[in-house]
C-alpha positions as CSV (number, residue, x, y, z in Angstrom):
1,M,9.1,6.9,-30.3
2,A,7.1,10.1,-31.2
3,D,5.7,7.8,-34.2
4,C,4.9,5.0,-32.2
5,H,1.2,4.3,-31.0
6,Y,-0.1,1.8,-28.4
7,Q,-2.9,1.3,-26.3
8,D,-2.6,1.8,-22.5
9,V,-2.6,-1.2,-20.3
10,H,-5.1,-0.6,-17.4
11,I,-5.3,-2.7,-14.0
12,G,-8.6,-4.2,-13.6
13,A,-8.3,-6.3,-10.5
14,A,-5.4,-7.9,-8.2
15,W,-5.5,-11.6,-6.7
16,I,-4.1,-10.8,-3.2
17,S,-3.4,-14.0,-1.1
18,M,-1.9,-14.4,2.4
19,I,-1.2,-17.8,3.2
20,E,0.5,-19.7,5.9
21,P,2.1,-23.3,5.8
22,S,1.7,-25.5,8.4
23,P,4.8,-26.0,10.5
24,G,7.2,-28.4,9.2
25,H,5.9,-27.8,5.7
26,E,7.6,-24.4,4.9
27,R,10.0,-25.7,2.4
28,S,7.8,-27.9,0.4
29,F,5.1,-25.2,0.3
30,N,7.6,-22.8,-1.0
31,R,8.8,-25.0,-3.7
32,W,5.4,-26.3,-4.9
33,Y,4.3,-22.5,-5.3
34,A,7.5,-21.3,-6.8
35,N,8.1,-24.2,-9.2
36,D,4.3,-24.9,-10.2
37,H,1.6,-23.1,-8.5
38,F,2.9,-19.7,-9.2
39,Y,2.6,-20.3,-13.0
40,S,0.4,-23.1,-14.0
41,G,-2.0,-21.4,-11.4
42,G,-1.5,-17.6,-12.2
43,M,1.0,-16.6,-14.7
44,C,0.1,-19.1,-17.3
45,L,-3.8,-17.5,-17.3
46,P,-5.1,-15.3,-19.7
47,G,-5.6,-11.8,-18.5
48,I,-2.8,-12.0,-15.8
49,F,0.1,-9.8,-16.9
50,A,2.1,-9.5,-13.7
51,G,2.9,-11.4,-10.7
52,R,5.3,-11.6,-7.6
53,R,5.5,-13.5,-4.4
54,W,6.5,-11.7,-1.0
55,V,7.6,-13.4,2.3
56,A,7.5,-12.3,5.8
57,T,10.5,-13.6,8.3
58,K,9.5,-13.7,11.8
59,A,11.4,-10.5,12.3
60,L,8.9,-8.8,9.7
61,R,5.9,-10.4,11.2
62,Q,6.9,-9.1,14.4
63,L,6.6,-5.4,13.1
64,R,2.9,-5.9,12.2
65,Y,-0.1,-4.1,13.3
66,A,-3.2,-6.4,13.3
67,N,-6.6,-6.5,15.2
68,T,-6.6,-10.1,15.3
69,E,-4.0,-12.6,16.5
70,D,-4.6,-14.4,13.4
71,M,-3.7,-11.7,11.0
72,R,-0.7,-10.5,13.5
73,D,1.2,-14.0,13.6
74,Y,0.5,-15.9,10.6
75,G,0.8,-15.5,6.7
76,C,4.3,-15.9,5.9
77,Y,3.9,-15.6,2.0
78,L,1.9,-13.2,0.3
79,H,1.1,-13.8,-3.5
80,T,0.0,-11.2,-5.8
81,N,-1.1,-10.9,-9.5
82,L,-2.6,-8.2,-11.4
83,F,-5.6,-8.5,-14.0
84,A,-5.9,-6.8,-17.1
85,A,-9.0,-4.5,-17.1
86,H,-10.6,-5.7,-20.1
87,L,-10.2,-9.4,-19.1
88,V,-11.2,-9.6,-15.5
89,D,-14.1,-11.9,-16.3
90,E,-11.9,-14.2,-18.5
91,V,-9.5,-14.6,-15.3
92,N,-12.3,-15.6,-13.3
93,T,-13.5,-18.3,-15.6
94,A,-9.7,-19.4,-16.2
95,L,-9.1,-19.7,-12.5
96,S,-12.1,-21.8,-12.0
97,K,-11.0,-24.0,-14.8
98,T,-7.5,-24.3,-14.0
99,L,-7.9,-24.9,-10.3
100,Q,-10.5,-27.8,-11.2
101,E,-7.9,-29.2,-13.8
102,L,-4.7,-29.1,-11.1
103,G,-6.6,-30.5,-8.7
104,G,-7.6,-33.4,-10.8
105,E,-4.0,-33.9,-11.5
106,G,-2.9,-34.0,-8.0
107,R,-1.2,-30.7,-8.2
108,M,-3.1,-29.0,-5.4
109,Y,-1.7,-31.2,-2.4
110,E,-4.4,-30.4,-0.3
111,Y,-3.3,-33.1,2.4
112,E,0.4,-33.2,1.3
113,I,1.1,-29.5,1.8
114,P,-1.3,-28.4,4.4
115,R,-1.6,-24.6,4.5
116,R,-4.0,-21.9,5.5
117,H,-5.4,-18.8,3.7
118,I,-5.4,-16.0,6.0
119,Y,-6.7,-13.5,3.5
120,T,-7.3,-14.3,-0.2
121,A,-9.6,-12.3,-2.3
122,I,-9.9,-10.7,-5.9
123,T,-9.7,-7.2,-5.3
124,P,-11.2,-4.5,-8.0
125,Y,-8.7,-1.8,-8.7
126,Q,-9.5,1.7,-7.4
127,G,-6.4,3.8,-8.6
128,V,-2.9,4.6,-7.6
129,V,-1.3,7.4,-5.7
130,Y,2.4,8.1,-6.7
131,S,5.1,9.8,-4.7
132,D,5.9,13.3,-6.2
133,S,9.2,12.2,-6.5
134,A,8.3,9.4,-8.8
135,A,7.2,11.5,-11.9
136,E,9.0,9.4,-14.5
137,G,8.2,6.1,-13.4
138,P,7.5,3.2,-12.6
139,L,3.9,3.1,-13.4
140,D,1.2,1.1,-11.3
141,I,1.4,-1.8,-14.5
142,H,5.1,-2.1,-13.6
143,A,4.6,-2.6,-9.6
144,L,5.3,-6.3,-9.5
145,D,8.2,-6.2,-12.2
146,Y,10.1,-3.3,-10.8
147,P,12.6,-4.4,-8.3
148,F,11.1,-2.7,-5.1
149,K,12.7,-3.8,-1.9
150,G,9.6,-4.4,-0.2
151,V,5.7,-3.9,-0.2
152,V,3.1,-3.5,3.0
153,L,-0.1,-4.9,2.7
154,E,-2.6,-2.5,4.6
155,I,-6.4,-3.6,5.0
156,I,-8.8,-1.0,6.3
157,D,-12.4,-1.4,6.9
158,A,-14.9,1.1,6.4
159,R,-17.2,1.9,9.1
160,S,-20.2,1.0,7.0
161,V,-20.9,0.0,3.5
162,E,-22.2,3.5,2.7
163,T,-19.3,5.0,3.7
164,R,-16.6,3.0,1.9
165,P,-16.7,5.3,-1.3
166,Q,-16.0,8.5,1.2
167,L,-13.0,6.8,2.7
168,I,-11.6,5.7,-0.8
169,G,-11.7,9.2,-1.6
170,W,-10.0,10.5,1.7
171,L,-7.2,7.8,1.1
172,K,-6.5,8.8,-2.5
173,E,-6.9,12.4,-1.9
174,T,-5.5,13.3,1.5
175,F,-4.3,10.2,3.7
176,V,-1.8,8.3,1.0
177,P,-0.5,11.5,-0.6
178,L,0.6,12.8,2.9
179,K,2.0,9.5,4.1
180,I,3.6,8.8,0.8
181,N,5.2,12.4,0.1
182,Q,6.7,12.2,3.9
183,S,8.9,9.2,3.0
184,P,11.7,8.7,0.7
185,A,11.2,5.1,0.8
186,M,7.8,4.9,-0.6
187,T,7.2,5.2,-4.5
188,M,3.6,4.5,-5.1
189,C,0.4,2.8,-3.2
190,L,-2.3,0.9,-5.1
191,I,-5.8,0.7,-3.9
192,F,-8.1,-1.7,-4.3
193,T,-11.5,-2.9,-2.7
194,H,-12.6,-6.4,-1.6
195,A,-14.5,-8.6,-3.6
196,D,-15.1,-12.2,-2.2
197,L,-14.1,-15.0,-4.7
198,P,-16.7,-15.9,-7.4
199,E,-18.5,-19.0,-6.7
200,M,-17.0,-20.8,-9.8
201,I,-13.7,-20.7,-8.0
202,K,-14.9,-21.9,-4.4
203,S,-13.0,-24.7,-2.7
204,P,-12.8,-26.1,0.6
205,R,-9.4,-24.3,0.8
206,L,-10.4,-21.2,0.1
207,P,-12.1,-18.8,2.2
208,V,-15.5,-18.6,2.7
209,K,-17.8,-14.9,2.2
210,L,-16.3,-12.1,4.3
211,E,-19.1,-10.5,6.5
212,S,-17.3,-7.0,6.3
213,G,-16.1,-7.8,2.6
214,D,-18.3,-4.7,1.2
215,Q,-16.5,-2.5,3.8
216,R,-13.2,-3.4,3.0
217,I,-10.1,-1.8,1.1
218,V,-6.7,-3.2,0.5
219,L,-3.6,-1.1,0.1
220,L,-0.4,-2.2,-1.4
221,W,2.6,0.4,-0.5
222,F,5.7,-0.4,-2.7
223,L,8.9,0.5,-1.3
224,E,12.4,1.4,-2.4
225,K,13.8,0.3,1.1
226,E,13.8,-2.9,3.1
227,P,10.9,-2.5,5.3
228,R,12.5,-2.6,8.6
229,K,14.4,0.4,7.6
230,C,11.5,2.7,7.2
231,W,8.7,1.1,9.3
232,T,8.4,3.9,11.8
233,E,6.8,5.6,8.7
234,F,4.0,3.2,9.1
235,E,3.5,3.2,12.9
236,G,0.9,6.0,13.0
237,H,-1.3,4.6,10.2
238,A,-4.0,3.1,12.6
239,G,-4.4,6.3,14.7
240,L,-5.0,8.5,11.7
241,V,-7.5,6.2,9.9
242,N,-9.2,6.1,13.4
243,E,-9.3,9.8,13.7
244,S,-11.0,10.1,10.2
245,D,-14.0,8.6,11.6
246,L,-14.4,6.5,8.4
247,G,-12.6,3.4,9.1
248,D,-10.4,1.2,11.2
249,V,-7.4,-0.5,10.1
250,V,-7.5,-4.3,10.3
251,L,-3.9,-5.0,9.1
252,I,-0.4,-3.3,8.3
253,A,2.1,-6.2,7.4
254,P,5.5,-5.7,5.5
255,F,6.9,-8.3,3.0
256,I,10.2,-8.6,1.1
257,P,10.6,-10.3,-2.3
258,T,11.4,-13.8,-2.5
259,V,14.1,-15.0,-4.5
260,S,12.7,-17.3,-7.4
261,G,13.8,-20.8,-7.2
262,T,15.5,-20.7,-4.2
263,D,14.4,-21.3,-0.4
264,R,16.0,-18.2,0.8
265,Y,14.2,-17.0,3.9
266,V,12.7,-20.3,4.7
267,D,14.8,-20.9,7.6
268,E,13.9,-17.3,8.9
269,L,10.1,-18.0,9.0
270,R,9.9,-19.6,12.7
């Protein structure tokens, strides 16, 4: 290995999408996304090098902290993909072309499988904080391939556009290291900023421009334990962020991995 030379892979952005299938369509949504869309609309695209689907059962959704009823109660499925840093623009172009082609082939099932995007964005990468106990890996690029037992999606809005960089610095240098090293369950936290979807990939199904988008920060906490076993460690987040006078927590939501090719957990959504 000492003689091997390789070019580091770097994360440029992530696709983060929390979706709510309409009641009665949970199983068809899960099958369509698992068997078709996860691959044809994501993993097959140039520049996307990792992906994973996550699910929030009714029991997990009841643990959420959210500042709106919609965020608190809806969004059973979370879809995450990582984009290579040097190919983010190519991913945007490929997404636009692919979604149009899939729609033309009748493979988006807009009416047959109704659903809502509770939160969907391309999120530029701002960095990672590792637990001190995770010095030997996995790395940030492994986050969606390593068999983590859960992930927590945390969304924070800075008090203003101008203070978002300061909030990012506080999160990276103070808040996240403090929380992650207090918990044996947390291995890493990836930090992103919100970016509205490019006009080239807009569609009626996808969210419109977010009013607070330029203030938004998105965290993905990766867990070695099932979220219910360590949820008390997230309960004070909203208060600490608020006390910083830099931002306000919008959502803290736990998810567990789906089991590819199965309908596991579908019967636990309602």
